[in-house]
GULOZA-146725 format. One record per residue: x, y, z of N, C-alpha, C in turn; residue in three letters. Coordinates in steps of 0.2 Angstrom, whole numbers, plus 5000, padded with zeros to 4 digits. Example, Ala and Ser with C-alpha at 12.3 -4.5 7.8 and 13.67 -1.06 7.14 Angstrom:
2
506649725039506249785039506649845039ALA506449895035506849955036506450005039SER
! end
This chain:
515
544560045416543960055419543759985422MET543559995429543359935433542659905430ARG542659845429542059815426541559795432ARG540959815432540459795438540159725436SER539959695441539559625440538859635442VAL538359615437537659625438537459575444PRO537059595448536759555453537159555460GLY537659605460538159605465537859635472ILE537359675471537059705478536759655482ALA536259615479535959565484536459515486VAL536859495482537359435483537859455489LEU538059525489538459545494538159545500LEU537559565500537159555507537159485510VAL537159435505537159365507537859355510LEU538359385507539059375509539159405516GLY538759455518538859485524538459445529LEU537959415527537559375532537959315534VAL538359285529538759235530539359255535LEU539559315534540059345538539859345546ALA539259345547539059345554539259285558ALA539459235554539759175558540459185561CYS540759245558541459255560541559295566GLY542159325567542359365573541959425573ASP541859465579541559525579541859575575ASP542559575574542959625571542859625563ASP542459575561542359575553542959565549GLY543559555552544159545548544359475548GLY543859425549544059355551544259315545ALA544759265547544959215542544959155546VAL544959095542544959035546545759015547ILE545859005554546558995556546658925557THR547158895554547258825555547558805562PRO547458745564547658735571548358685570THR548758695575549358655575549358605580THR548958615586548958575591548358525590ALA548458465593547958415592547258435595ALA546758445591546058475594545658425598PRO545158445601544758405605544158385601SER543758335603543158325599542658375600THR542558425596542058475596541958495589SER541358525588541158545581541058615581SER541058645575540958715573540258725572ALA539958785574539258795573539258845567THR538958825561538958865555538158885554THR538158935550537458965547537458955540THR536958925537536958915530536358955527SER536458995522535959035520535859025512VAL535259005510535158995503535259055499ALA535459055492535459105488534759135487PRO534759205485534059235484533759205477PRO533159205477532759185471532859235465ALA532859295467532959345462533559395463THR533759425458534359475458534159545456SER534559585458534459655456535059675452THR534859705446535459725441535659795444THR536359795444536659865446536959895440VAL536759955439536959995433537759985432PRO537959995426538659985424539160035428GLU538860095429539260155433539260145440THR538860095443538760095450539360055453THR539660085459540160045462539960035469THR540259995473540059985480540659975484THR540659995491541159985495541159925499ALA540559885498540459825502540959775499LEU541159725504541659675502541459605505ALA541559555501541459485504541959475510PHE541659455516542059445522542059365523VAL542559335523542559265525542459245532ALA541959205533541759185540542359145543PRO542359135549542959095552542659045557SER543058995558542858945563543258965570LEU542958945576543258955582543858915583PRO544358935586544958895587544858835591PRO545158775589545058715593545458715599ALA545058695605545458685611545858625611PRO546358625616546758565617546358505618GLU546558445615546258385615546358355622VAL545758325625545758295631545558215630VAL546058175630545858105627545458065632PRO544958025629544557985633544957925635VAL545257915641545657865643545157805645THR545557745645545157685647544857685654SER545157735659544857735665544357795666SER544057815660543457855660542857825661THR542357855665541657825665541157885664ALA540657865662540057925661539457895665PHE539157945668538557935672538057985670VAL537457955669536857995667536357995673THR535958055674535558065679534858075677PHE534358075682533658075680533458145678ALA533858195679533758265677534058285670ASP534358235667534758245661535458265661GLY535758275667536458285668536858225666THR537358245663537858195661538558215664VAL538858165668539458175671540058135668ALA540658165667541258125665541658115672ARG541858055673542158035679542858005678VAL543358025681544057995680544157945686ASP544057885684544057835689544757825693LEU545257855689545957845692546057895698ALA545657955698545758005703545158015707THR544557985704543957995708543558065707GLY543858105702543558165701543058165695ASP542558215696542058225691542358285687VAL542558265681542958315677542558355672VAL541958345671541558385667540858365668ALA540358405667539658395667539258435661THR538658405659538258445654537558415655ALA537058455652536358435653536058425646VAL535758365645535458345639534758315640TYR534358305635533758265636533858205640PRO533458185644533458125649533558065644VAL534158025646534257975641533957905644ALA533657865640533357805641533857745640ASP534257755634534857715632535457755631VAL536057725634536657755633537157715630VAL537557735626538157695623538757745622HIS539357705622539957745621540257715615TYR540457755610540857725604541157785600ALA541657775596541957825592542157885595PHE542357885602542557945606541957985608GLY541357955607540757995609540257955613SER539857995617539357965621538757975617LEU538257925616537657925612537057915617TRP536657965617536057975622535457965618LEU535057915619534457905616533857925621ALA533457965619532857995623532257965620SER531857925623531157905621530657965621CYS530758005626530258065626530358105620ALA530958125618531058165613531158135606ALA531258065606531358025600531958045597GLY532458065600533058085597533658045600THR534258045596534858025598535358075597LEU535658095603536158145603536858125604THR537358145600538058135600538358185604GLN538758165609539058205614539858185614VAL540258235613540958225613541158195619ALA541558135620541758105626542258155630GLY542658185626543158225629542958285633ALA542458325630542258385632541458385634THR541058335633540358335634540058385630LEU540358415624539958465620539558425615ASP538958455613538558425608538858425601ALA538858365598539158355591538558355586VAL538058315588537558315583536858285586GLY536358285582535758255585535358235579GLU535058175580534658135575533958125577TRP533458125573532758115575532658035573ASP532557995579532457925578531757905576LEU531257955578530557945576530257885581GLY530657865586530357815590530857805596GLY530657755600531057735606531457675604CYS532157685606532557625604532657585610THR532757515609532857465614533557455615SER533957475611534657465611535057505606GLY535757515608536157555603536757505603LEU537057505597537657465596538157505591ALA538757485590539157515585539557465581SER539657485575539957435570540257465564SER540857455562541157475556540957555555GLU541057595560541057665559540357695559GLY539857655561539157675561538857655568VAL538357695570537957685576537257645573ILE537157595577536557555575536057565581LEU535457575579534857585584534357535583ALA534157505588533557455587532957485589ALA532557505584531857535585531357475585LEU530757485587530257435588530157395581PRO530257425576530157385569530657385564ASP531257415566531857415562532457425565ALA533057415562533757435564533957485559VAL534057545562534357605558535057615559VAL535457635554536157655555536257725554SER536657755558536857825558537557835557LEU537757875552538457885551538657945554ASP539057945559539358015562539758055558PRO540058015553540558055548540158095543GLY539558075541539258105535538558135538THR538358105543537658125546537058085543GLY537258035538536758005535536357955539GLU535757945538535357885542535057845537ARG535057775538534757725533534457675537ALA533957645535533657585538533957525535THR534357485539534657425537534357355538VAL533757365542533457295543532757315545LEU532157285542531557295544531357235549ASP531157245555531057185559530457205564TRP529857185563529357205568529457165574PRO529357205580529457175587530157165589GLY530557205586531257205588531357225595LEU531757185599531857205606532657215608THR533057185604533757185606534257185599ALA534857215600535357215594536057215597ALA536457175594537157175597537557195591ALA538157225592538557255587539057215585ALA539457235580540057205577539857185570GLY540357145567540157115561540257045562SER539757005563539057015561538657065566PRO537957075563537457105568536957055570LEU536857045576536357005579535757035582VAL535157015580534557045583534156995586VAL533657015591533256965594532557005595GLY532056965596531356995597530956965603ASP530356985603529956965609529656895608GLY529756865603529556795602530156745602ASN530756765605531356725606531756705600GLY531556745594532056735588532656765589ASN533256735587533856765587534156755580VAL534356805576534556795569535256835568VAL535756805565536356835564536456855557CYS536656915555536756945549537456965548TYR537656955542538356975540538257045536GLU538657095538538557165535539157165530ARG538857185524539357185518539657255518MET540057265513540457325513539957385511ALA539457375507538957425505538457435510ASP538457405516537957405521537457355521GLY537357325516536857275515536957215520ALA536357185522536357125527536257065524LEU536557015525536456945522536356895528ILE535856865529535756815534536256765535GLU536556755540537056695541536756635544ARG536456645550536056595553535456615557TRP535056575559534456585563534356535568ARG534256555574534256505580533656465579LEU533756395579533156345578533256295583SER532756285587532156325588532256385592PRO531856435591531956495595531856485602PRO532156535606532056535614531256535615PHE531056515621530456525623530456585628GLN530156635625530156695629530456755625GLY530656815629530856875626531556885626GLN531856905620532556915620532656985623VAL532956995629532957065632533657105630LEU534157065629534857095627535257045624ALA535757075621536257025618536957065617ALA537457025618538157055617538657005614THR539057035610539556995607540257005610ILE540556945613541256955616541656895612ILE542156915608542556875605542156825601GLY542256755602541856705598541156685600PRO540956725606540356705609539856755609THR539156735608538656785609538256765615LEU538156815619537856805626537156835625TYR536556805626535956825625535556825632VAL535256875634534756875640534056865638LEU533756805641533156785639532656785645VAL532056815644531556805649531056765647LYS530956705650530456655648529756675651PRO529256645648528556655651528456645658PRO528856595661528856585668529556565670ARG529656585677530356565679530856625678GLY531456615681531956675681532256685674PRO532456745673532856755667533456725667ALA533756705661534456675661534856705655TYR535456685656535956705650536156645647ILE536056645640536256595636536856605632ALA537356565631537956575627537956535621ALA538056565615537956535609538656545605LEU538856495601539456505597539256555591VAL539556605590539456655586539456635578LEU539856595577539956565570539356525568GLU539056485572538556445570537856455573THR537856485579537156495583537056445587GLY537456395588537356335592537456355599ARG537156325604537256335611537956305613MET538256335617538856315620538756265625ARG539156215625539156155630539056185637ALA538656165641538556195648539156175652SER539456125651540056105655540656155654GLY540656185648541156235646541056305648ASP540356315648540156385649539456385653ASP539456375660538856365663538456425662PRO537756415662537256475661536956495667THR537156555670536856575676536156595675PRO535756585681535056605681534956655687THR534556705687534456745692533656765693PHE533456765698532756785700532656855699ALA532156875695531956945694532456985691GLY532856955686533456995683533157055679LEU533457115680533157165676533757205672ARG534357185673534857215669535457165668ASP535857185663536357135661536957165657PHE537557145659538157165655538657105655LEU538857085649539357035649540057065646ALA540557035648541257055645541556985644THR542156985642542556925640542456875645ALA542456895651542456845657541856845662ARG541556905662541156915668540456935665TRP539956915669539256935667538956975674ALA538757035673538557075678537757085678TYR537457065683536757065683536457105689THR535957145688535557175693534857145694ILE534757125700534057085701533557135704ALA532957115703532357165705532457185712ALA532757145717532757155724533357205725ASP533657235720534257285721534957255722GLY534957185722535657155723535957155716SER536657155716537057145710537457075711VAL537457035706537756975706538256975700TRP538856945701539356945696539556875695VAL539456845689539556775687540256775683HIS540656725685541256715681541156655676ASP541156665670541056615665541556555665PHE542156575668542756525667542756485674PHE542456515679542556475686541856465688GLU541556405687540856395690540856395697PRO540356425700540256435707540556495710GLY540856535706541256595708540856655708ALA540156645708539756705708539756735715ASP539656805715539656845721539256895721PHE538956915726538456975727538857035729GLN538657095726538957155727538557195732VAL538757215738538357255743538457325742PRO537957355738537957425737537257445737ILE537157505740536457535741536157555734ASP535557525733535157555727535557545720GLY535757485719536157485712535757495706PRO536057535702535657555696535957525689GLN536657515689536957495683537657475685ASP537957435680538557405682538957405675ALA539657405675540057405669540757385671ALA541057355666541757335667542157395665ALA542657405668543157465667543857435667VAL544257465663544957445663545357495667GLN545757465671546257515675546857535671ASN547157585673547757605670548357555669PRO548357505673548857455673548557395668ASP547957405665547757355660547257305664GLY547257295670546757255674546057275673SER545557235675544857255675544657265682GLN544157305682543757315689543057315687SER542657305692541857305691541657375694VAL541357415690541057475693540357475693ALA540057485699539357485701539057555702VAL538557575699538257635700537657625706LEU537757655711537257655716536857715718GLY536257715720535857775721535357755727ASP535457775733534957755738534357795739ASP534257845735533757895735533957965738GLY534557965741534858025744535458045741SER535857995738536558015735536657965730ALA537157985725537357935720538057925721THR538357865720539057845721539257795716SER539857785715540157735711540557695715LEU540457625715540957585719541357545714GLY541957535716542457495711542657435715LEU542557375712542757315715543257275711TYR543657235714544057195711543657135709GLN543757105703543357045701543356985706PRO542856965709542856915714542856945721GLY542857015722542857045728542157065730GLY542057065737541357075739541357145743THR541857185743541857255746542257295741THR542057355740542357405736543057425738PRO543557425734544157455736544157535735TYR543657565732543557635731542857655730GLN542657705733541957725732541957805731VAL541657815725541757885722541057925723ILE540957965728540358005728540258055723PRO539558055720539458095714538958145716LEU538758155722538258205724537558185725GLY537058225723536358215724536158145721GLY535458135722535158075719535058075712PRO534758025709534558025702534957985697GLY535557955699535957915695535657855691GLY535657855685535257805681535757755677GLN536157785673536557745668537357755669HIS537657695668538457705668538757665662LEU539157705659539457675653540257695653VAL540657655650541357665650541657635643ALA542257665641542557635635542657555636PRO542457515632542357445633543057415633LYS543257385639543857355640543957285636PRO544457285632544557215629545257195631LEU545257145635545957125638546057055636ASP546257035630546456965629547156945631PRO547556995633548256985635548356975642CYS548656925644548856905651549556885652ASP549956925655549856995657549957045651PRO549657105653549657155647550257195647LEU550657195642551257225641551157305641ASP551557345645551457415646551557445639GLN551957415634551957445628551357445624ARG550957395625550257385622549857435625VAL549857445632549457495635549557565632LEU550257585632550457645629550157655622ASP550257605618550057615611549257625610ALA548957585615548157595614547957665616ARG548357695621548157765623548357815618GLU548957805615549157845609548657845603GLU548357785602547857775596547257815598VAL547057805605546457845607546457915606ARG547057945608547158015607547158035600LEU547458005596547458025589546758015586HIS546357965588545757955586545258015587THR545358035594544958095596545158155592ALA545758165591546058225587545758225580ALA545758165577545558155570544758165570LEU544458145575543758155575543558235575ALA543958265579543858345579544058375572THR544558355569544758375562544158365557LEU543858305558543358285553542758325554ALA542558335561541958375562542058445560PHE542658475561542858545559542858555551ARG543058495548543058495541542358495538ALA541958465541541258465539540958535540ARG541158575545540958645546541158685540GLY541858675538542058715533541758695526VAL541558635525541158615519540558665519ILE540158675524539558715524539758785522THR540258815525540458875523540658885515LEU541058835513541358825507540758815502ALA540258775503539658765499539258835498ALA539158865503538858935503539158985499ASP539858985500540259035496540259015489SER540258945487540358925481539658945477LEU539158935480538458955477538459035475ARG538759075479538859145478539259155472ILE539859125472540359135466540059105460ALA539659055460539459025454538859075451GLU538459105455537959145453538259205450GLN538759235453539159295451539459275444LEU539759225444540159205438539659195432ALA539059175433538559165427538359225424ALA538459285428538359355425538959395424GLN539559365425540059415425540359425418ALA540259385413540459385406541259375406GLY541659415404542359405404542759465407GLU543359455409543759505412544059485418GLY544359535422544659515428544159485433GLU543559515434543159495439542959415437ALA542859405431542659335429543159285431ALA543859305429544359265431544459255438ASP544359305442544359295450543859245452ALA543259255450542759215452542859135450LEU543159125444543259055442543759025446ALA544259075448544759045453544459025460ALA544059075462543659055468543258995468ALA542958985463542558915462543058855463ILE543558855459544058805460544358795467GLU544458845470544758845477544158815482GLN543558835481543058805486542958735484PHE542958715478542858645476543458605479ARG544058625479544658595482544558585489GLU544258635493544158635500543658575501VAL543158565497542658515499542958445498ILE543358445492543758375491544158355497ARG544558405499545058395505544658375511LEU544158405512543758395518543458325518ALA543358295512543158225512543658175513GLY544358195511544858155513545058155520GLU544958215523545058215531544558165534VAL543958165532543458125535543658055534ASN543958035528544157965526544657945530GLY545157985532545757965536545457955543LEU544957995546544657985552544357915552TRP544057895547543657825547544257775547ARG544757785544545357735544545657725551ASP545757775554545957775561545557745566VAL544857745565544357715569544457635568GLU544657615562544757545561545457525565GLN545957565565546557555568546457545576VAL545957595578545857595585545457525587ALA545057505583544757435584545257375584GLU545757385580546257325579546757325585ALA546957385587547457385593547157365599VAL546457365600546157345606546157275607GLU546257235602546257165603546957135601ILE547457175601548157155600548557145606THR548857095607549357075612550057095611CYS550257085605550957085603551157165603HIS551757175607551957245608552157275601PRO552557235597552757265591552157285586GLY551657245586551057265582550657325584LEU550657325591550257375594550657445593ALA551357445593551657505592551657525584GLU551557475580551457485573550857525572GLU550257495575549657535575549657605577TYR550057615582550157685585550457725580ALA550957705577551357745571550857755566ARG550457705564549957715558549457775560ALA549257775566548757825569549057895568ALA549657895571550057965571550157985564ASP550357945559550457965552549757985549GLN549257955551548657975548548458045551SER548558055557548358115560548758175557TYR549458165556549858215553549658225546GLN549458175542549258185535548558225535GLU548158205540547458245540547558315542ALA548058325547548158395549548458435544ASP548858405540549158445534548658455529ALA548158415528547658425523547158475526LYS547058475532546558525535546858595534PHE547558605536547858665535547858685528SER547958645523547858655516547158685514THR546658645517545958665515545858735518LEU546058745524545958815527546258865522VAL546958855520547258905516546858915509SER546658855507546258855500545558895501SER545258885507544658925508544759005509PHE545359015512545459095513545659125506ASN546059085502546159105495545559115491GLN545059065491544459065488544059125490GLY544059145497543659195499543959265497ALA544659265496544959325494544759335486ALA544759285482544659285475543859305474LYS543459285479542759295478542659375480LEU543059395485542959465487543259515481GLU543759485478544059525472543559525466GLN543259465465542759465459542059505461GLY541859505467541259535469541359615469ALA541959635470542159705469542259725462ALA542259685457542259705450542859695447GLY543359655450544059645447544559695449GLY
! end
């Protein structure tokens, strides 16, 4: 005689609600992917267990069955190469531009961004009006996640796997792997933050303080600039051993100050001349160049290594500038222009005064330009290093997708686990109870494996940071092999967790049907 399980009727309804996440035919299972996926995430529906249950008489049977929801198949990965740039517009449009071909390869619409940052294979869009931070997959421009910042950020930075947002009174960290948010520093009047380890922050009173980030996320003060600058710290960026700070004094033009990162002391002016610009309104520094946009609409490029080599970029209505890395490893200056009728990107050789390429982007409204940060300590740059960097970027994007999809499976597994545990608490003994116990173990294994996939993604993020500053071809190729090995391991774990989820769903269906 088949043994019925008390409480089955209401809980099976919950199972069918969960099944709404699956395919229309109702016979869905999670299908593992064998191709490297793109950075996208699955949409899942989480339903809490009912507060009450209905007892089904011993003689009652049901034809209903638990149906496992499925995840959509992952599309082929499109790597975010070093020649990619992202442009945001006043209407919220985001465009991905391939600088090698001049093509706009993808567009999407999000809340209008006031601050834009690129890190971890994603574009990060901070909206002051909405008070949110949106994570957008760099490869596809699909939305990955959204966080409530509760305020307007003056700057975004990335460090050790987390995004750092400078709010008016604090620095908060956002972990894209877990979705967790934490306040890492209380700082009234904060105006700027620079990423890396350490973390550097500045405020409206000219204070600049360097903090060392510990493994547990805690911050320990390393040094404090003494005396502070006279004026407001508008922006800061860390390039190698140097901290570049944009300062707006109470009177006179803004200027860029260079400090030794280890000590906070000013670099000797003879070694690193400090440029000053009248009406400076924007600033970007790289290992060699400082790009500045003045209030009169002109763009000046300053060479830190060659005093007197500053030049002006003639482009209509400049809005933003960025350093971009070409496919051959060299760097170019990309300037976003908008004359009120059309938006375009001009590409310049460092030191050049006319663009070697102009990419029209269509209508007006271009505001922000960001690109994967070019780190080029190698001169010349070996092709094997370039190939290794691109390979690591590809595997990083693929692993990010696996991590996001694994988190989607966790949601489904957690919901199914609650169903199985409630049924098991009322099942007593017999085949149904055994099946439910097996389902519980399978779902717990799914959650454990998903955590390991996420851990592998974080490991490869560190490999990606390391390969960007490596010049030795042998070491770069070793990093590429490590990234490939981590992806293969993660892909195998993901396939195992998919299989385990399907087995758990089958056991839950068996137990729900009464053994």
